N, C-alpha and C positions, 0 to 999 in steps of 0.2 A: 183798673184803669189798663192795665197792659194786656188784659184779655180781648178788652174793646179794640185797642188798636189794632193787635192782630188778628183779630177776625175781620177787622173793616179794610185791611191791606190784602189779608187773601181772598176777600170777595173781589176787589177790584182787581187783580192777579187772574181770579176765573175766569173774570168778564173780559180781559184784555187776550186771554186766551181764546175766548171762545167768539170773541168779536174779532179778533186777528186785529185786532186795534194796537197801533206800534208805529214805531217812528222808522221802522226799519221797512223797507220798499225793495224788492226784486223785482227788476225788469229782466223777461225773456229766461227763467228760470228751466222752462221744458227747453229751449232750444241749446242754451249753454252748460258745458258741463261744471263748469267752474261756480257759476251763480246754484246751480241743482245742489251742489256739495256745500253752499253756505245754506241753503235752504236746509238740507240735512241735518246741519252742526244744531240751525237755529231750532228745529225742531226737537233734536234729542235734548238740548239746555233748556226746553218751553220758555224760548224768546218768541213773543209774538211777531208775526212778520204779514206783510202783503205781498201779494205776488201778481203782476201786469205782465199779460202775453205781450211779445216783443214788440208787434206792430200795431197795438190795439191803441184807439186813440187817447185812452188813458194814459199808455204809456209816452206816447208823444208830447202831451202835454205837459207830463211831470217831467220829461227830459228836458224841454223847452224852458221849463220856470228853473230847473236845476242849470241852465246852460252847459249841458252835457250832450253828447252826439245821440242825434234821432237813430233808430233802427241799433243802434248797439245794446248788448246786456250790460246792464248795470246794477248794482248794490249802493243805494242811497240810505243814509242815516242822518235821522234828523227833520225839522219840520221844513217841509217844502213851500219855497213860497207862493204866495197866492198871484 
């Protein structure tokens, strides 16, 4: 039974990494050295994350939904409100 559980967890983790399906979102990775360092840390530790360009429509929508400043680099952990 443990082999099945481990196999399922491993497949899920692989899918998360391949799809960058995660609750960690980075806004402005290329523009901000500190956000880029967090991206490098996440990559080294195989933590899936998604990255949004700083002035993209999706970054602005995410910033509004999280009540944070639009146009500022940010690291968001957790589900974003709809």
